[in-house]
Every structure is written in structure tokens, then in C-alpha cells.
C-alpha positions in Angstrom: 2.7 8.1 83.5 1.0 10.7 81.8 -0.9 8.4 78.8 -0.5 11.2 76.3 3.5 11.3 76.6 3.4 7.8 75.9 3.3 6.0 72.3 0.6 3.3 72.1 1.9 1.4 69.7 5.0 0.5 72.0 2.4 -1.7 74.0 2.8 -4.1 71.0 6.5 -3.8 71.2 6.4 -5.1 74.4 4.1 -7.6 74.1 6.2 -9.0 71.4 9.4 -8.9 73.5 7.5 -10.2 76.6 6.4 -13.1 74.6 9.0 -14.2 72.8 12.0 -13.0 74.7 14.1 -12.1 71.9 14.5 -8.7 70.0 15.1 -10.3 66.1 12.0 -12.9 67.0 9.3 -10.4 68.4 10.8 -7.8 65.4 9.7 -10.3 62.8 6.2 -11.2 64.4 5.2 -7.5 64.3 7.2 -6.5 60.8 9.9 -4.1 62.9 13.6 -4.2 62.0 16.3 -5.0 64.4 16.9 -1.6 64.8 13.5 -0.2 65.0 13.2 -3.1 68.0 16.4 -1.7 69.7 15.1 2.3 69.5 11.8 1.0 71.0 13.1 -1.3 73.4 15.3 1.3 75.1 11.9 3.7 74.8 10.0 1.5 76.4 12.9 1.2 79.3 12.4 4.8 79.8 8.8 4.5 80.4 9.0 1.6 82.6 12.2 2.7 84.5 13.4 -0.7 84.4 15.7 -3.1 81.9 12.6 -5.2 81.3 14.8 -8.0 79.4 18.4 -8.4 80.8 21.1 -10.9 79.2 22.0 -13.7 81.1 24.7 -16.2 79.5 23.4 -16.4 75.5 19.7 -15.8 76.5 17.7 -12.5 77.5 15.6 -13.0 80.6 13.0 -11.0 82.0 12.9 -8.8 84.8 11.0 -9.3 87.8 8.7 -6.1 86.5 8.6 -7.3 83.0 7.2 -10.7 84.0 4.8 -8.7 85.9 3.6 -6.7 83.0 3.1 -10.0 81.0 -0.4 -10.3 81.9 -1.9 -7.3 82.0 -0.2 -5.6 78.9 -1.6 -8.9 76.6 -5.2 -8.5 78.4 -5.6 -4.7 77.4 -4.1 -5.4 73.6 -6.7 -8.0 73.7 -9.5 -5.7 74.9 -8.6 -3.1 72.4 -8.4 -5.7 69.3 -11.5 -6.9 70.7 -13.5 -3.1 70.5 -12.3 -1.8 67.2 -12.9 -5.4 65.6 -16.3 -6.5 67.1 -19.2 -7.0 64.9 -22.8 -7.3 66.3 -23.1 -11.1 65.6 -20.9 -14.1 64.2 -22.0 -15.7 60.9 -20.0 -19.2 60.6 -20.8 -20.0 57.3 -18.9 -16.8 55.9 -17.1 -14.7 58.7 -13.1 -15.4 59.3 -12.2 -16.3 62.5 -9.3 -18.3 64.4 -9.4 -20.1 67.7 -6.9 -22.1 69.7 -7.9 -24.9 71.9 -5.6 -26.3 74.5 -6.2 -30.0 75.3 -4.8 -33.3 75.8 -4.0 -36.0 73.7 -6.6 -37.4 74.9 -9.6 -35.3 74.8 -7.9 -34.4 71.4 -8.8 -37.8 70.3 -12.6 -38.5 72.0 -13.8 -34.6 71.8 -11.9 -32.7 69.0 -11.3 -35.1 66.3 -15.0 -34.9 66.1 -15.3 -31.3 66.4 -12.9 -30.6 63.9 -15.6 -32.4 61.5 -18.5 -30.0 62.7 -15.7 -26.8 62.0 -14.9 -28.1 58.3 -18.7 -28.5 57.7 -20.1 -25.6 59.2 -17.7 -22.9 59.5 -15.3 -23.1 56.3 -13.4 -19.9 56.9 -12.7 -20.7 60.6 -9.4 -22.0 61.5 -8.6 -23.9 64.9 -5.5 -24.5 66.3 -5.1 -27.3 68.6 -2.6 -26.8 71.2 -1.0 -29.4 74.2 -2.1 -29.8 77.4 -0.4 -27.5 79.7 1.1 -27.3 83.1 -0.3 -24.0 83.8 -3.8 -24.0 82.1 -4.6 -20.7 84.2 -1.8 -18.8 82.8 -2.9 -20.1 79.1 -6.2 -18.3 79.4 -4.2 -15.2 81.1 -2.0 -14.5 78.5 -4.9 -15.5 75.6 -2.7 -18.3 74.2 -6.5 -20.3 74.1 -9.0 -19.5 73.4 -10.4 -22.8 75.4 -8.6 -25.1 77.9 -10.4 -28.5 77.8 -9.0 -30.0 81.3 -10.3 -32.3 83.9 -11.8 -30.1 86.8 -10.3 -32.2 89.3 -6.6 -31.1 87.8 -7.8 -27.3 87.2 -9.1 -26.9 90.7 -11.2 -24.1 92.2 -11.2 -20.7 89.8 -12.9 -17.5 89.1 -12.4 -18.7 85.5 -15.8 -19.4 83.5 -16.1 -23.2 82.5 -18.5 -25.6 81.7 -18.6 -29.5 82.3 -18.6 -31.4 79.0 -18.0 -35.0 79.5 -16.9 -37.5 82.0 -15.2 -40.8 81.7 -14.0 -44.1 84.2 -10.9 -46.0 84.1 -10.0 -49.5 83.0 -7.5 -52.0 82.9 -5.4 -52.6 79.6 -3.5 -55.5 78.8 -2.3 -57.2 75.5 -5.2 -59.6 74.5 -2.6 -62.2 74.3 -1.9 -62.0 78.4 -2.7 -65.6 79.9 -1.5 -64.3 83.0 -4.8 -61.5 82.9 -8.4 -63.0 83.6 -10.7 -62.3 81.1 -13.2 -60.2 82.9 -11.9 -59.5 86.5 -8.3 -59.5 87.8 -7.4 -59.9 91.7 -5.1 -56.8 93.2 -2.7 -59.5 93.9 -2.3 -60.1 90.1 -2.7 -56.4 89.3 0.6 -55.4 91.6 2.4 -58.6 90.4 2.5 -57.1 86.2 4.6 -54.5 85.3 3.1 -51.2 84.6 3.2 -48.8 81.9 2.0 -45.0 83.6 0.8 -41.8 81.5 2.5 -38.8 83.1 3.3 -35.5 81.9 6.1 -32.8 82.2 9.8 -33.5 83.3 8.8 -34.2 86.7 6.4 -36.8 85.2 3.2 -35.6 86.7 0.5 -38.8 87.1 -2.6 -38.9 85.5 -5.3 -38.8 88.0 -6.0 -42.5 88.2 -2.1 -43.3 89.4 -2.1 -40.2 91.7 -4.9 -41.8 93.5 -3.0 -45.1 93.7 -0.2 -43.2 94.8 -2.0 -41.3 97.5 -3.7 -44.6 98.7 -0.2 -46.3 99.5 -0.2 -48.5 96.3 3.2 -49.4 95.5 3.7 -50.9 91.8 6.4 -52.1 89.6 6.3 -49.5 87.1 8.6 -50.3 83.9 7.7 -47.2 81.4 6.3 -43.9 81.7 5.4 -42.1 78.7 3.6 -38.4 78.1 1.4 -39.3 75.3 -1.8 -41.4 76.3 -2.3 -42.2 72.8 1.0 -44.6 72.8 0.1 -46.4 75.9 -2.1 -49.2 73.8 0.7 -49.6 71.5 3.5 -49.6 74.1 1.6 -52.5 76.3 1.2 -54.8 73.1 3.0 -58.1 73.0 3.9 -57.3 76.4 3.2 -57.9 80.5 2.7 -54.3 81.2 -0.8 -53.4 82.4 -1.7 -49.6 81.9 -4.6 -47.8 83.5 -6.7 -46.3 80.2 -9.9 -43.9 79.8 -13.0 -46.0 78.7 -13.6 -43.4 75.6 -10.0 -43.5 74.2 -9.9 -47.3 74.5 -13.1 -47.4 72.3 -11.8 -45.1 69.9 -8.5 -47.4 69.4 -9.8 -50.8 70.0 -9.5 -51.2 65.9 -6.0 -50.0 66.1 -4.6 -52.1 68.8 -4.4 -55.6 69.9 -5.1 -54.9 73.3 -8.5 -56.0 76.0 -9.6 -54.0 78.7 -11.1 -55.3 81.6 -12.3 -53.9 85.3 -9.9 -52.5 87.6 -9.5 -54.3 91.2 -9.0 -51.1 92.6 -12.0 -48.1 92.8 -10.8 -45.4 90.9 -12.7 -41.7 90.6 -14.0 -40.9 87.1 -12.4 -37.9 85.6 -14.2 -34.8 84.6 -13.5 -32.7 81.8 -14.5 -29.5 81.6 -13.8 -26.2 79.3 -12.5 -23.4 80.5 -12.0 -19.9 78.9 -11.4 -15.9 80.1 -14.4 -13.9 81.3 -12.9 -11.2 78.5 -14.6 -13.7 75.5 -17.7 -14.3 77.4 -20.2 -12.5 75.6 -18.3 -12.3 72.2 -20.3 -14.0 69.7 -17.6 -15.9 67.7 -16.6 -17.5 70.9 -20.0 -18.2 71.8 -20.2 -20.2 68.7 -17.3 -22.0 69.8 -18.2 -23.2 73.2 -21.6 -24.1 72.0 -20.4 -26.4 69.3 -18.3 -27.7 72.0 -20.8 -28.5 73.9 -23.0 -29.9 71.3 -20.3 -32.2 70.0 -19.9 -33.6 73.9 -23.5 -34.1 74.1 -23.3 -36.4 71.2 -20.4 -38.6 72.6 -23.1 -41.1 74.2 -25.4 -41.4 71.3 
């Protein structure tokens, strides 16, 4: 392929089509009419010698070649945009920027609620988009859906993405404050297993949190009455019930004033979690992104003060 024979504006069209998988929505995203988008798609099919989008029932699906183009096209456009817009430095007091952070509702409660206050006071022209946690955090970074992903390192696993540890937390048992079946300080393993459990999980396959994964892998069988995707709902759902749930201490403290629950030590040994922030190396030297990372680290460092 000779680049001199390719209209590079087509890459912007292709990026929108790969993201939206819909000609009309992609056109709305970049300000082109339906006919202009259809013509551009035809030219893209000629350039790549591939249909790129094919109809499956009432929807459009990407071909294998198109799927493979998502990351390199987004990466190339991101580099071009940053080169054209690059400034010598970032001044949070005056510069306008938009950042996206993907995190669980737990990390949002413990860390990002405080971080938003810092941004509001220090960077009045900065917009922060808080995105829900994704099961595929690496893809979120590769496709530039988020500038930062906050994720337990135990879940993210080994990676080449730059990262920084920001805070850790430990697991406790949470029960209704009036639950007479549970002692005040420490319950036995038998008491823990006798009670019905509420478990936090995410996604259609209900991926368990790290503590519940550990118990399951240890062969500990419990009676699970309820599963829920929102970690923040757990204290509210166990109120007035016999249910017990595993919660993270920092979140439990933040919610203590609004829920009628109490926490106590778990009779089984559970590993702590270690939250880290991850980003794509394309952002490492960007001055605005450095400011974002430094402020997140600063807020995290103040959590124990």
C-alpha cells in the first residue's frame, strides 16, 4: 500500500466505524452524513481489500481483519493528535483537558471521590470522566477508552503497561448490626459457614471478588443467597437480614454512617488487595497525564492520614 495514494482522513472514519460498528452513529460522531460515510466505507474496503463490516442479522459485525485494526488505528491517531496538540507544559489552573479513569465502584468511593475534590479546586477547566471497571482492562488502555485504569494488581496480572501501586486494603466480615447470631468481635468458622452469604461479583459469569475467589479455591463451600455487581450495595442489602458478606475495610468505614451494619474479623485468612493505576506508555511523557498521575498518587497517600 502506498500512503501517497491514501486519504489519511479515512483513518478517522475507520476509527469511528470500528468503535461504533454502525454507519449512522459513526457519522454522527465525526460529523459526516450517511451518504458520505457509506462512500468512505467503500473506499476503505478497497484500501484494505476487506469488507471490514458485514451484516449479521440486523447488526453489523467486524471482520477478523477489522478487529485486528482497532488497536493500531487508535494508537496511530492518538499519536498524531498528541503531536499536533502538544504543549510545552500543562498548567492545571488554566489549561483545559479531558481525562477518563476506569475504576470499580469501590475504588471510586475510597479514592476518586476525594480526587474529584482536588480537581475541582486545582484544575477548573479539567473534565474527568469516571468509567466503570472493565473485565478487559488492557483493552481499555490499548483502545484509549481510558487514560488511567485503577485495578487490583492481583486481577490485572503481569503486564508491560506502566503502573504504580497506590493503596492496599484488607477484608472484613459485615453483618447487620442487630444480628444476634454473630459475636461482637470474632466469629468461628462454623458460624461463618452456617450463615447465608451475599457475594459481590461482576459480569454475566459473576466473576468473584478476590476474597471470595480465595475461599472458593480453598475448597470452602458456603450457602450463597444473593450476588450483586455493585460493591456499594452490599451493606444496604444485608441490613435486616441474617446474611454475611466480605467487605473491604476502607469502604466499610466510608459507609458506616449511612448503614446499620457492623464489621468483624474474618475467621479465615484472606489476602489483602493492592490497588494500582495503569496507563498506556504513549501517555507517559505527556505533561497533563503526568499531572493526573501525580495527583492520584497524592490523594492515595493521604488516605491513611
